[in-house]
Each structure stands twice: as structure tokens, then as C-alpha cells.
C-alpha positions in Angstrom: -7.0 -1.2 -10.5 -5.0 0.8 -8.0 -5.4 -0.1 -4.4 -4.8 2.5 -1.7 -2.5 0.9 0.9 -3.3 3.6 3.5 -6.7 2.1 4.4 -5.9 0.4 7.7 -8.3 -0.3 10.5 -7.7 -2.0 13.9 -8.8 -5.6 14.3 -11.9 -6.3 16.5 -11.1 -5.9 20.2 -7.8 -4.0 19.6 -7.6 -0.2 19.9 -4.4 1.3 18.5 -3.9 4.9 17.5 -3.7 5.8 13.8 -0.1 6.7 14.4 0.8 3.2 15.6 -0.9 1.7 12.6 0.8 4.0 10.2 4.2 3.3 11.8 3.6 -0.4 11.5 2.5 -0.2 7.9 5.5 2.0 7.1 7.8 -0.6 8.7 6.2 -3.3 6.6 6.6 -1.3 3.4 10.2 -0.7 4.3 10.7 -4.5 4.5 9.4 -5.1 0.9 11.7 -6.2 -1.9 13.7 -3.2 -3.2 11.9 -2.9 -6.6 8.5 -3.2 -5.0 9.4 -0.8 -2.1 10.6 1.8 -4.6 7.4 1.5 -6.6 5.2 1.9 -3.5 7.3 4.8 -2.2 7.1 6.7 -5.4 3.4 6.1 -6.1 1.9 6.3 -2.7 4.3 8.4 -0.6 5.6 10.7 -3.3 2.1 10.7 -4.9 3.4 10.2 -8.4 0.9 8.9 -11.1 1.3 5.5 -12.5 3.0 7.0 -15.6 5.3 9.2 -13.6 6.3 6.3 -11.4 6.9 4.2 -14.5 9.1 6.9 -16.0 11.1 7.4 -12.8 11.8 3.7 -12.6 12.3 3.2 -16.3 9.6 0.5 -16.6 6.2 0.1 -18.2 3.1 1.2 -16.4 1.9 -2.4 -16.5 5.1 -3.2 -14.4 4.2 -0.5 -11.9 0.6 -2.0 -11.6 2.1 -5.5 -11.2 4.5 -4.3 -8.5 1.7 -2.5 -6.6 -0.3 -5.8 -6.6 2.8 -7.6 -5.4 3.1 -5.1 -2.6 -0.4 -5.5 -1.5 0.0 -9.3 -1.4 3.2 -9.1 0.5 1.8 -6.6 3.0 -1.2 -8.8 3.6 1.1 -11.7 4.4 3.1 -9.6 6.8 0.0 -8.1 8.5 -0.6 -9.6 11.9 -3.6 -9.5 14.2 -3.0 -5.8 15.0 -4.4 -4.5 11.7 -6.1 -5.5 8.5 -5.5 -4.0 5.1 -8.7 -3.3 3.2 -9.4 -2.3 -0.4 -11.3 0.9 -0.9 -14.8 0.5 -2.3 -14.8 2.3 -5.6 -18.5 1.8 -6.2 -19.6 3.0 -2.7 -21.9 6.0 -2.7 -20.6 9.1 -0.9 -22.3 9.9 2.4 
């Protein structure tokens, strides 16, 4: 399962602009381990598919998926009270 790391929302009682949240998330992504950072950058920022990301890095698609899961776990650890990362709801019905 691919998790979109761009879903960020302010914590209760705190109002920050989307720009501030995006900047903070970008800084957290920048601080990730090199392999994990490169995987996140290619897949989410360059919008490569899992297969394209794997080809660019010279690894299997399962490695890309693993690194993306690692990234989410590391980002959740680094997240402070200013924002919360959430997983998209794949089974949610469109409005």
C-alpha cells in the first residue's frame, strides 16, 4: 500500500498555513536517511511510479515500498505537536 505523505493537517488548537506545514514536512524529509530520502524524493516529489523509482535506484519495487514505509515511520517519529501525518482513506466514498 502506498501512503501519500502530503496529507498533513494542523493539530487541534493550532492554526498554521499550508505553506508552513509543507516547509516543515520538507525539512523532515530532508533529514531522512539518504536511501529513504532519495526514494521519497523520486516517488513523491518527482512523481515517479514505484517501478520507475525502483529502476532509477537500481532496486526491486519491494525495496521501494519498504523504504516508503520506513519514511512514514521516521516522519511520524519526527512529527511534533504542530502537525499530524495521516493516511489517506482509500475506501472513502467521494463527496
